[in-house]
FIVEX-392002 format. One line per 2 residues: their letters; for each residue x, z, y of N, C-alpha, C. Coordinates in steps of 0.001 Angstrom, whole numbers. Each point is the difference from the previous one (the first is absolute). Layout:
BEGIN
a	X:Z:Y:X:Z:Y:X:Z:Y ~ ...
//
This chain:
BEGIN
xx	129738:107792:143984:-1769:-1156:-301:830:-339:-1124 ~ 1136:54:-416:911:-424:-1246:-497:906:-1239
xx	-507:1365:530:245:742:-1351:-1456:65:-571 ~ -1014:-275:694:-1409:-310:-220:-169:-1126:-1035
xx	461:-1060:761:-77:-1587:-985:1023:375:-980 ~ 1104:559:-333:210:554:-1498:-1028:672:-716
xx	-502:720:801:-958:1368:-889:-1209:-1438:-344 ~ -520:-651:216:-701:-1044:-274:347:-657:-844
xx	1388:-774:308:38:-569:-1002:404:435:-1363 ~ 604:1586:45:191:227:-986:-1539:259:-1239
xx	-986:468:996:-1574:466:-536:-338:-1220:-521 ~ 453:-1505:455:-785:-1089:-442:850:-575:-1064
xx	1298:447:-203:1022:-719:-990:-727:862:-1499 ~ 97:1600:271:-900:477:-936:-1017:218:-514
xx	-1310:-741:834:-1106:-412:-646:-147:-1434:-816 ~ 1248:-933:714:126:-1265:-764:570:557:-1243
xx	966:830:-428:604:457:-1257:-1220:535:-762 ~ -694:789:578:-937:773:-1126:-1026:-1315:-245
xx	-563:-1064:924:-706:-713:-409:233:-866:-1151 ~ 1588:-260:482:558:-787:-1302:-339:687:-1372
xx	788:1434:-100:-226:585:-1033:-1390:-53:-447 ~ -1211:613:943:-1250:344:-730:-248:-2206:-611
xx	419:-345:480:-572:-1816:-455:866:-92:-1087 ~ 1341:199:-250:565:-365:-981:-762:817:-1591
xx	-286:1623:465:-332:798:-1164:-1357:-426:-124 ~ -854:-301:920:-1838:-106:-500:-105:-1177:312
xx	328:-1237:697:-784:-1432:280:727:-952:-635 ~ 1437:29:240:432:-1221:-704:-964:-610:-828
xx	-415:337:-1285:-994:-539:-529:-1262:-659:143 ~ -671:161:1309:-1018:259:572:-411:-2014:30
xx	1044:-671:-267:-587:-1022:595:-1164:-853:-890 ~ 426:94:-1392:-991:-610:-667:-1697:390:255
xx	358:1167:695:-1542:804:455:-752:-623:1289 ~ 1412:-284:873:-857:-657:1495:-159:-1307:12
xx	1046:-682:-418:562:-1284:539:-594:-1292:-577 ~ -501:-1371:559:-1273:-794:-822:598:-148:-1317
xx	-997:-261:-870:617:-847:-1169:945:-1013:308 ~ 999:-179:-1118:934:-985:230:-307:-1769:-253
xx	-1436:421:-665:-934:-1408:-338:-1351:414:-699 ~ -1160:-902:488:-1356:168:342:-406:6:-2080
xx	-332:779:-519:274:459:-1476:-2140:-1098:63 ~ -105:84:1027:-1542:-532:-252:-331:-1408:271
xx	1454:-379:423:222:-1617:330:159:-735:-1859 ~ 218:390:-653:306:-636:-1309:-1356:134:-643
xx	34:-1567:-400:-1608:-324:-443:71:377:-1889 ~ -1024:-441:-76:-468:453:-1696:922:-1138:-748
xx	423:108:-809:230:-1574:-948:-677:84:-1290 ~ -670:883:-422:-729:-131:-1186:-1419:417:12
xx	-1217:-511:-1063:-1085:865:19:-634:-105:-1208 ~ -105:1260:-669:-322:161:-1036:-1527:172:-175
xx	-863:-837:-1050:-1513:804:286:91:1297:-355 ~ -1251:907:424:-50:1190:487:893:907:310
xx	1175:-517:754:871:599:423:306:27:1603 ~ -279:-1585:525:200:-611:940:954:-335:492
xx	475:52:1118:1304:-344:668:963:696:-608 ~ 1243:-508:-300:1349:1043:189:1103:-593:389
xx	1175:1239:339:1034:-756:164:1341:-29:-526 ~ 362:-1131:98:1025:-80:-1107:1507:1153:340
xx	-22:825:-1471:1508:943:666:912:-390:718 ~ 348:-1722:-269:922:-157:254:-25:8:1758
xx	-1050:-360:576:-40:-334:1318:-400:1627:552 ~ -672:1092:-477:89:838:1012:774:1297:-1037
xx	709:940:1278:633:971:-939:-304:971:-331 ~ -1255:86:-541:-486:1120:-757:-72:181:-1309
xx	578:1037:-490:515:-220:-1402:-1263:945:-200 ~ -696:-638:-1189:-1192:1069:-596:445:71:-1472
xx	-516:1248:-1129:-31:-493:-1603:-206:-1383:-540 ~ 334:272:-614:-499:-1267:-1951:-1349:-105:582
xx	-503:-1208:361:-1745:-102:-717:-1171:-6:1888 ~ 1005:833:758:-903:201:1202:570:-1181:1534
xx	-1126:-610:341:144:-1131:982:-354:344:1286 ~ 471:-261:1080:-145:313:1422:-362:-1293:1015
xx	-1077:525:769:-241:-1129:1206:-496:630:994 ~ 150:-810:1307:-256:288:1408:-1556:40:-244
xx	-1125:1305:-28:-1408:-328:-120:-790:-180:1983 ~ 656:517:797:5:-134:1258:1205:478:952
xx	-28:-718:820:940:-372:1175:-688:337:1541 ~ 1311:115:762:-567:51:1867:-271:1553:-148
xx	414:1292:-454:-794:1339:-350:832:864:862 ~ 413:-372:1246:947:659:175:-438:1502:-78
xx	1310:1151:-311:-574:1438:-178:-935:249:-781 ~ 99:-505:-1385:-1130:1:-681:599:1357:-988
xx	-1119:723:-359:348:1740:-402:-775:-232:-997 ~ -1358:1055:108:-963:513:-1424:-802:-1277:-321
xx	-350:60:-1498:-1030:-992:-402:-808:849:-566 ~ -1252:-611:-273:-1469:152:-839:-335:-1020:-211
xx	-1210:341:-1054:-839:-1009:-657:-1365:421:908 ~ -576:-965:479:-1659:-12:338:-1008:233:-1523
xx	-1234:-33:333:-516:122:-1114:-182:-933:-454 ~ 58:-1575:566:-150:-1238:-672:1371:-540:-372
xx	758:959:196:1710:-350:-698:1087:-803:1012 ~ -587:18:1052:1082:-887:1343:852:1779:621
xx	1265:-1204:-225:1229:1105:632:40:541:991 ~ 268:1117:828:-338:442:1242:1397:311:428
xx	399:-575:1141:1486:1251:155:189:-154:1490 ~ 483:1642:276:97:377:1428:1401:-758:623
xx	-466:-775:1170:1500:-181:892:107:1014:1150 ~ 799:1162:-191:-40:1190:475:588:-631:1361
xx	1054:-366:-303:573:-771:1470:-624:-888:976 ~ -582:-134:-564:-1085:-1326:729:-1512:904:362
xx	-273:905:-539:-958:995:217:-1499:-887:-766 ~ 133:-329:-631:-842:-746:-860:-262:205:-1666
xx	-1169:-421:-612:158:289:-901:-1138:-1851:-806 ~ 792:-553:-1024:-412:-1516:-320:-356:12:-1011
xx	-725:-756:-507:-681:-433:-1846:859:-1375:-88 ~ 314:314:-1325:678:-1886:-621:-793:-146:-1279
xx	-1627:-484:443:-599:-928:-786:1141:-795:-990 ~ -548:-75:-1405:484:-1185:-860:-1208:32:-711
xx	-978:-1207:802:-1390:28:-812:106:-892:-1196 ~ 1284:-847:-185:-71:-799:-1055:1196:114:-1442
xx	200:1437:344:897:885:-749:887:-1404:-420 ~ 764:-104:1043:1428:-1611:-21:1114:1207:-123
xx	135:1497:493:1305:337:286:481:83:1087 ~ -455:-842:1326:386:347:889:-1077:43:470
xx	-216:1138:1645:-1009:510:834:108:-939:1068 ~ -1626:-340:-34:-640:-956:1000:930:656:1691
xx	-1003:-761:886:622:562:1591:-274:1757:-76 ~ 1060:599:364:-679:1170:648:-1053:428:635
xx	-849:665:-355:-1104:542:740:-166:1377:757 ~ 192:-40:1232:-19:1285:771:-1257:726:-46
xx	312:1291:-880:-1016:749:-1:-263:1018:1316 ~ 1051:794:381:312:459:1028:1413:-183:669
xx	-641:545:1842:1660:-657:281:-434:1475:1365 ~ 1116:-306:764:405:770:1228:-407:1510:-241
xx	1096:323:-1508:351:1407:-401:633:663:313 ~ 407:1110:-93:1094:1035:-117:824:130:-937
xx	781:-1014:-145:742:334:-1198:-685:55:-1095 ~ -952:-749:-494:-643:98:-1343:729:56:-1151
xx	-178:634:-564:1127:385:-1309:-904:117:-1614 ~ -631:942:-249:-674:440:-1312:-1325:-970:-143
xx	-437:-267:-905:-1260:-673:-134:-986:657:-1309 ~ -932:180:137:-876:909:-1623:-1404:-740:328
xx	-839:-349:-1110:-650:-2:-285:-922:1174:-938 ~ -1166:635:1024:-546:1277:-298:-686:-155:-1027
xx	-666:1102:-568:-772:-50:-855:-1675:-415:69 ~ -173:-138:1122:-1731:-387:414:-261:-1259:-550
xx	-759:-171:-273:-908:-1635:-498:-669:-646:1072 ~ 335:-838:840:1129:-861:-533:913:938:643
xx	1444:-30:-93:958:716:-89:322:-544:1808 ~ 491:1001:843:459:55:1127:1708:-285:269
xx	253:-915:676:1407:36:71:524:1185:1279 ~ 1108:647:-694:918:994:886:1129:-497:693
xx	529:575:888:888:-723:795:728:1063:512 ~ 1241:416:-433:724:818:930:960:-446:1158
xx	-215:418:972:759:-261:1239:1148:1049:251 ~ 1035:86:670:645:1096:618:-1059:1460:398
xx	-961:-398:466:-342:1049:909:-1474:446:-1149 ~ -678:-816:-414:-1299:211:-1137:-310:-877:-1027
xx	-838:407:-407:-486:-668:-1354:-1214:-337:362 ~ -456:-1230:96:-1434:-472:85:-482:-557:-1441
xx	-1274:112:-149:-1064:-834:-1103:-641:-1119:825 ~ 177:-927:-640:-968:-1025:409:-737:-896:-839
xx	-1688:-554:423:-489:-955:-998:830:-906:-362 ~ -10:-449:-1121:574:-1486:-518:-645:-855:-568
xx	132:-1313:487:-853:-827:-841:1306:-1464:-641 ~ -430:428:-1277:1561:-443:-518:-866:-1663:-461
xx	-1129:-253:155:-205:-1588:77:603:-481:1555 ~ -247:514:1358:447:-275:913:1719:458:223
xx	311:701:-537:1463:274:340:94:1217:1321 ~ -968:662:293:-223:614:1229:-396:1582:-184
xx	815:303:952:-112:1863:103:-677:549:1276 ~ -954:955:-32:-1204:-329:1536:232:1812:-397
xx	-1083:-22:1674:-193:1382:-37:815:1309:-259 ~ 763:85:361:991:1242:-121:-286:1558:-56
xx	302:555:-785:-501:1109:355:1427:1573:-210 ~ 720:583:782:997:531:72:-416:1488:-836
xx	972:11:-1108:-320:1042:-1092:1043:1293:67 ~ 1016:-623:976:1207:417:-340:916:520:1536
xx	646:750:644:434:-175:932:1862:304:-567 ~ 1151:-478:580:1137:352:-860:803:47:1265
xx	957:152:-350:1311:311:1031:512:-1172:781 ~ 526:-274:1357:166:-1031:47:1758:-193:-446
xx	268:-1468:-26:1108:-398:-524:1302:793:-548 ~ 1209:-21:1077:1233:1140:-579:843:-1599:-777
xx	942:718:-1012:1082:-672:-303:-730:-699:-1260 ~ -1382:372:-640:-488:-588:-961:-1900:124:318
xx	-10:-1509:244:-1053:-314:413:-1336:-418:-763 ~ 604:-233:-988:-750:-591:-1256:-1503:945:-563
xx	-844:-264:-165:-857:944:-955:-488:-927:-1113 ~ -85:631:-1347:-233:-529:-1031:-1344:1112:-676
xx	-721:-1035:-444:-1315:587:-1013:-40:56:-1392 ~ -787:819:-604:-196:-85:-1262:-1746:275:-97
xx	-783:-128:-615:-795:821:-724:99:308:-1065 ~ -187:1351:-490:336:532:-1344:-1144:-752:-1270
xx	663:189:-1119:-1084:-290:-1015:-1111:804:-336 ~ -843:-616:-652:-1460:711:-133:751:1408:-1007
xx	-791:773:164:-1302:532:1025:473:651:823 ~ 1254:-482:965:45:189:1417:20:-952:1224
xx	-634:-1277:-702:13:-1030:251:-267:-108:1690 ~ -797:1119:744:-84:-84:1551:706:690:388
xx	1257:441:-409:888:638:762:1360:-939:29 ~ 345:-43:1242:863:-1100:687:1370:556:386
xx	1026:-402:-537:1564:532:444:379:-520:1195 ~ 659:102:794:808:-352:1101:1340:468:286
xx	1050:-1012:-168:1749:386:61:-167:0:1302 ~ 932:972:472:262:-281:1761:1228:973:-646
xx	1007:-1129:385:1889:94:555:98:1163:750 ~ 1079:642:312:751:687:781:238:-711:1450
xx	-246:1267:952:220:-1121:1285:1630:339:355 ~ 1201:-14:-618:816:131:-480:893:-537:-772
xx	1346:494:187:788:-113:-1469:-129:1212:-493 ~ 738:812:1028:-372:1663:-1143:-214:1069:1138
xx	-1230:333:-460:-134:1431:1356:-1091:442:-526 ~ -687:891:428:-1047:1175:267:-854:-669:714
xx	-886:-270:-362:-1416:-767:503:-547:875:584 ~ -409:-473:1031:-985:975:1193:-1349:-742:-112
xx	-818:-898:-637:-1122:-686:-532:-59:269:-1364 ~ -1209:847:-676:193:27:-1583:-441:-931:-667
xx	-442:-1277:919:-436:-977:-1005:1262:-988:-495 ~ 1171:429:1000:831:-749:-767:912:218:-999
xx	712:-1336:-1062:700:500:-1242:-950:953:-1006 ~ -896:-479:-131:-1251:60:-1131:-635:-806:-485
xx	-376:2:-1118:-1141:-712:-448:-1451:506:688 ~ -922:-275:593:-1178:537:77:-1170:-379:-578
xx	-1368:199:79:-1052:279:-675:-1371:-139:883 ~ -759:-760:-191:-1470:123:506:-804:-393:-922
xx	-1373:762:-256:-1125:-601:-610:-626:-753:688 ~ 106:-1727:-313:-897:-704:794:-1617:65:-97
xx	-473:716:-904:-749:-303:-613:-1110:1462:1107 ~ -105:-215:1486:-801:1059:532:523:1052:659
xx	1125:-411:1371:453:936:376:1144:735:-76 ~ 789:109:-991:752:533:-655:1203:385:1364
xx	951:1144:-30:676:85:734:1312:-553:-251 ~ 1188:-203:662:1196:-478:-6:969:1514:-848
xx	499:-202:-1277:631:1424:-338:1456:-661:-568 ~ 902:580:-325:1068:-267:-619:-470:45:-1468
xx	1069:-848:-654:-34:-335:-1073:1131:134:-920 ~ 961:-169:370:1444:227:-432:1201:202:1464
xx	863:392:-71:245:198:969:1941:197:-215 ~ 1220:-373:923:1360:370:-111:-280:-1401:-408
xx	-94:-1429:417:169:-1373:-243:282:-354:1146 ~ 1265:-663:269:767:-513:1209:-800:-1220:570
xx	-385:-994:-1204:-402:-1318:79:-454:-861:-1253 ~ -912:784:-782:-505:-577:-1340:-1155:-1134:602
xx	723:-1402:137:-755:-696:83:-1200:-916:-445 ~ 32:251:-1241:-662:-680:-1051:-357:467:-1315
xx	-1321:222:139:-520:1196:-1557:-696:-1002:-899 ~ -108:344:-1609:-553:-926:-829:-564:1174:-851
xx	-1135:-298:-855:-442:1146:-1109:474:-929:-1379 ~ 616:1351:-936:281:-949:-1265:-1040:-148:-527
xx	95:-1026:-731:-823:-409:-785:-935:678:-1194 ~ 632:1003:-646:-575:1097:-681:-218:868:608
xx	1255:967:135:-143:1189:715:-558:-22:929 ~ -190:-672:1068:-1128:-214:1057:1110:1182:1277
xx	1081:-124:-858:822:724:1777:297:-331:719 ~ 441:-269:1364:307:-679:872:1628:218:-86
xx	475:-760:509:1345:-635:171:395:-596:902 ~ 977:447:751:770:-86:1392:1317:-531:176
xx	-96:-1016:625:1730:-161:558:118:814:1064 ~ 1230:303:357:295:1015:1230:1580:-712:263
xx	-97:236:1213:1668:-295:544:817:1157:570 ~ 1039:122:-439:886:1190:816:486:-130:984
xx	610:932:654:34:-248:1606:1592:-618:-39 ~ 187:-150:1187:1577:-820:450:1297:920:-95
xx	630:-611:650:1270:557:296:616:1077:-624 ~ -11:-15:-1754:1116:803:-742:653:-837:-161
xx	443:-968:302:861:-1068:-1071:-291:-1218:-1069 ~ 406:-533:-390:-731:-895:-616:-627:189:-1009
xx	74:1464:-1182:-504:142:-1051:-650:1270:83 ~ -429:537:1122:-935:768:195:-874:-16:917
xx	-1635:736:13:60:801:-1079:-812:-1449:-756 ~ -893:-68:-1666:-411:-720:-356:-1253:-171:150
xx	-432:-1450:178:-1011:-518:464:-1073:760:-1301 ~ -1328:-10:-175:-981:611:-945:-1232:-904:-553
xx	-215:606:-1188:-1268:-167:-636:-142:1450:-268 ~ -1342:97:419:-1088:1600:-57:-1215:-579:-844
xx	45:995:-714:-1880:413:-731:-775:851:1188 ~ -600:-309:560:-1196:597:1035:-848:1432:-432
xx	124:861:183:-687:727:-386:-959:1011:1315 ~ -786:319:-544:-900:668:1579:842:848:105
xx	313:603:951:-316:863:1101:2460:444:-166 ~ 49:-981:-1041:1342:525:2:1122:-626:1278
xx	1118:818:60:1326:-378:899:1044:-1026:-502 ~ 264:-843:509:1221:-826:-426:1672:382:1139
xx	-328:713:570:1164:800:241:630:-638:1588 ~ -404:-1127:419:765:-598:1243:-827:1044:1281
xx	843:-26:454:1608:149:628:1368:550:-418 ~ -494:1042:-1045:819:1481:-401:537:-926:-589
xx	-328:-786:-1170:620:-461:-1604:-864:-1680:-197 ~ 982:160:-1181:-386:-1913:-450:-9:559:-1215
xx	66:-1633:-844:309:-235:-1088:-827:1061:-623 ~ 876:78:-1316:-153:1452:-1122:123:1499:552
xx	-665:38:1440:285:1722:306:1522:-41:823 ~ 752:-1260:214:1116:695:808:-124:256:1464
xx	555:1084:263:-269:727:1699:1019:-919:667 ~ -795:-399:1115:792:-827:1060:1001:940:1063
xx	1301:-25:-832:511:992:862:443:-540:1500 ~ -85:-1087:350:497:-499:1492:-1267:268:597
xx	-1450:-175:-141:-1045:652:706:-69:1354:90 ~ 38:575:-873:-142:1491:-334:1253:743:-702
xx	1009:-540:1601:1129:1250:-773:638:1035:-199 ~ -1146:943:352:-110:1348:-140:-979:328:-1227
xx	-75:-1137:-619:-869:422:-1359:-1397:1017:146 ~ -332:-362:938:-1709:883:549:-516:-540:-1484
xx	-526:-1027:-344:-939:-868:-1181:929:204:-888 ~ 843:-11:-358:798:-263:-1230:-905:428:-1666
xx	-622:1513:145:-662:807:-777:-1708:-924:-169 ~ -343:-771:1446:-1059:-695:55:-80:-1155:-609
xx	1326:-966:-594:33:-789:-530:-318:-102:-1384 ~ 346:1625:-653:-130:-313:-948:-1588:435:-449
xx	-892:-241:689:-1320:72:-451:-814:-1315:414 ~ 892:-703:709:-837:-1493:106:706:-1100:-1140
xx	-1263:-1094:-91:-233:-512:-683:1408:-1070:-592 ~ 450:-390:-469:1325:-770:-548:-394:-1697:375
xx	935:-365:-166:-385:-1792:-40:-97:-105:-1005 ~ -745:-1318:-635:-126:-458:-1643:1153:-932:-294
xx	-124:-423:985:1519:-1103:-321:367:-15:1038 ~ 1345:62:396:1272:-305:1045:-149:-1271:-233
xx	197:-522:1580:441:-1828:233:1105:-310:540 ~ 1023:-802:265:1516:106:455:-1042:-130:1329
xx	1410:1173:741:-627:539:1645:-268:-1333:601 ~ -711:13:1315:-208:-1275:669:-841:-1310:-150
xx	-83:500:-1617:-849:-1809:-789:-1119:-132:898 ~ -942:1047:893:-1098:-195:713:-1297:-440:-1237
xx	-28:771:-1159:-1283:-663:-941:-1422:201:985 ~ -760:-1023:40:-1252:-593:436:-1128:72:-1222
xx	-748:-919:-117:-839:-280:-1000:384:298:-1439 ~ -803:463:-654:-99:70:-1391:-1020:-364:-641
xx	5:-725:-1618:-980:94:-634:141:-363:-1604 ~ -884:821:-430:300:-50:-1524:-957:-1268:-853
xx	1045:-290:-812:-522:-1387:-915:-1572:593:-946 ~ -929:-765:376:-1221:539:-492:341:-252:-1736
xx	-1572:402:-694:270:232:-979:-17:-1168:-1252 ~ 127:-831:716:-595:-1586:-525:1497:-489:-179
xx	952:576:318:1606:-903:-250:438:618:-741 ~ 592:-1014:-643:1061:194:-1289:561:1193:-268
xx	42:1033:-1082:415:988:97:1423:370:312 ~ 656:-956:264:1157:240:884:468:197:1699
xx	-1586:-431:420:221:331:1451:-1627:1168:-52 ~ -525:598:-819:-1299:662:208:635:880:770
xx	-1236:235:1028:419:1783:402:1389:54:639 ~ 810:-619:91:1140:-19:544:-521:-522:1653
xx	1407:463:1109:-716:385:1324:1108:-1072:978 ~ -419:-880:523:466:-588:1058:524:785:1493
xx	940:-456:775:69:475:939:845:-895:832 ~ -242:-616:1266:602:-218:971:1019:857:715
xx	1504:-804:-138:641:858:951:457:-725:1018 ~ -739:303:1389:-42:-603:1496:1651:-538:369
xx	716:667:-537:1645:-263:388:722:1239:1287 ~ 1105:-120:-25:493:1275:969:555:-114:1121
xx	155:434:857:336:-356:1670:1394:1122:79 ~ -357:1292:-407:692:1150:415:1087:529:-1478
xx	802:-1666:-86:699:-23:-1135:1202:-709:-129 ~ 1498:611:-618:1026:-1340:885:-204:-1245:-1378
xx	-34:320:-789:-511:-1104:-940:-1382:-117:-128 ~ -838:-796:-159:-1384:-283:227:-177:274:-1621
xx	-1150:816:-266:-924:9:-1287:-1484:-337:610 ~ -722:-209:-1602:-1095:-175:157:-510:-1440:-285
xx	-685:-396:1241:-686:-2091:-163:-275:-635:-1228 ~ -995:1063:-351:-105:-420:-1317:-985:1040:-883
xx	-870:-827:-1071:-962:555:-881:472:798:-1170 ~ -207:1204:-305:602:768:-1224:-1134:520:-1131
xx	546:-69:-1236:-1391:531:-1162:724:1126:-38 ~ -885:1026:-16:210:1199:-688:-938:299:-1507
xx	967:13:-882:-810:87:-1228:-473:1078:-363 ~ -1266:68:-483:-1069:1343:-111:-433:583:-1356
xx	-492:477:-183:-393:242:-1671:-1698:-138:621 ~ -722:10:-1024:-1302:118:643:-358:1417:912
xx	389:885:-429:-102:1091:815:62:544:1182 ~ 983:-1171:246:1014:-102:1561:1390:573:-142
xx	675:235:-837:1239:435:-510:984:-945:292 ~ 1343:407:817:923:-1167:430:646:-134:-1099
xx	617:-1013:-375:637:-692:-1060:1376:-910:649 ~ -406:-811:1345:1145:-656:362:-109:-675:1115
xx	569:-820:672:-62:-817:954:835:-1067:-271 ~ -911:-1396:479:828:-1264:-307:-120:-936:1320
xx	573:-936:236:-220:-621:1318:-1220:-810:-391 ~ -1444:-516:667:-921:-1257:-316:424:-1054:1217
xx	394:77:901:-164:-1305:733:1457:609:792 ~ 708:-1030:-181:1292:488:1097:338:-1873:941
xx	1124:-161:1253:-388:-1037:275:334:218:1461 ~ -955:961:547:-698:-246:1625:1554:485:958
xx	1129:567:-798:1030:-75:813:1030:-85:-477 ~ 593:-989:731:1086:-1198:-124:1304:970:1296
xx	1082:-1145:-454:1298:254:395:-420:-558:1845 ~ -906:-788:-21:-53:-385:1716:-1109:885:701
xx	-539:931:-797:-1262:545:608:-1186:423:-1134 ~ -1116:248:199:-1025:376:-526:-1311:-1031:385
xx	-47:-833:-1561:-1260:-1032:579:-1309:1165:171 ~ -175:680:-499:-1251:694:18:-116:1748:-286
xx	-1214:493:278:213:1752:-594:-1456:126:-586 ~ 235:-181:-1517:-1601:635:-337:-461:1563:465
xx	-1521:-541:-50:-664:1268:943:-1117:427:-1274 ~ -1043:-379:-223:-983:386:-825:-114:-591:-1096
xx	-318:258:-934:-615:-449:-1685:-996:21:-367 ~ -559:-859:-7:-1999:160:-607:-13:-559:-1302
xx	-113:99:-978:-596:-466:-1122:-697:-133:-876 ~ -1097:-1032:-39:-1388:27:-429:-315:-16:-1595
xx	-1124:57:-696:116:432:-1032:167:-1264:-989 ~ 123:-1347:531:11:-882:-865:1694:-539:-66
xx	827:945:808:1262:209:-128:777:-738:1156 ~ -835:-923:792:1053:-656:1409:243:1179:1246
xx	992:-101:180:765:864:477:202:-897:1438 ~ -275:1647:1084:445:-1107:1826:700:1265:700
xx	1013:-697:711:929:1222:357:408:-1011:1281 ~ -420:1270:804:-280:-384:1969:2042:243:150
xx	141:-465:1211:1569:-268:600:-124:125:1466 ~ 436:735:584:-260:332:1556:1212:-427:513
xx	1059:-494:-587:975:-1055:849:-67:-1451:-395 ~ -263:-511:-934:-608:-1428:-785:-1026:-612:1377
xx	-607:1055:-189:-1805:74:321:-519:-890:-773 ~ -18:551:-1739:-644:-699:-805:-787:912:-859
xx	-969:-532:-638:-385:495:-1190:221:-553:-1446 ~ 1154:725:-756:129:-1024:-1132:-1225:230:-1440
xx	487:-1054:-788:-1352:339:-1168:1404:-216:-1294 ~ -427:992:-1067:870:78:-1273:-1045:-24:-852
xx	258:-1176:-974:-944:232:-889:870:118:-1674 ~ -618:855:-883:815:-75:-1762:-405:-1628:-563
xx	845:-1018:-97:-219:-942:-52:-982:-339:-1785 ~ 627:1222:-752:-492:282:-1549:-1165:682:112
xx	-1135:-530:652:-1492:590:-288:-498:372:-887 ~ 656:14:-1242:-819:30:-1169:-282:1127:-232
xx	-1483:398:-241:-335:1560:-501:-530:321:1017 ~ -73:-349:1657:-455:42:607:-1849:-107:425
//
């Protein structure tokens, strides 16, 4: 009897050592992502009010650091799981509450800078994420759930969506269950892009719809087809204001260490392959997944990343500054870095500004909003960014359950 017990004890000890080693090398920096915030950022009250700007938060009262000339306030709170932002035809802000199965509107009829009570537009959905208003007159509201995309008749006065019509079937959940939407700019405004992440960390997918950006013509019975492939999880999409090319953020695979592979910003081209699962970044072959090198030559034919982002930063929402902004910001790109879990030293948890010229050429990067990550944990995790034509900026935060409003206080020239 003793020998089997010794064997069992040895196996348990070996499993414990393996688990401890795995935790130490992959998960010991995961606390900010999964632990509750050390304080509720939504409970910090506004301490000033400026005409035309609204309620502001004293920088000394909130630990978020912004560039000189910018101010921030909590636009809406009690929004657990706040993810994708969209503007309806009347200028009301909508947000998907993915973990709650809801889409809510955040009206600010008096333009006070703080939303009134949230209005539930849709409920009992399957992890709704992507939101987009279509090219119809009046526009319909398109909502991406995990397993489908539906179009709704939308009443901007009553903030109601009804009469859903399913336009696309999508693959079920998996590792990445969010789906994101973007209508292409004119003259292809009836073509809807649907981003579907991979079903795994790194694998060869069995369902052709995973790890791709799909496309469908919503103007009369178009079939779902591949728009771009080899994209592990291109969570958010945005068109460049001048070139109209689609840009996407993409999360790289896990468990290659703290610094590999890079997360990415990609320029999405129809029919292109971006390499996953065989390669990452600037055509770097994944030797761990493909130890025999069967796809090493394939990697040379893929589209390299446009900008590499530090590994595990988890880039999500991206938005270009509009043309009305002062020259030092015009056409630059903001990206929300949701923050790492698979890194021994946490990274991300901030909004960064990528400096670009008018043609979209990369010039450099600098932090735009920091302070969510503290020694005690993460106060929040930025998700999506929406910038209105008047310069007002909104940022969703699914950890703190809020939407922030950021304004440029020197509005001269707008």
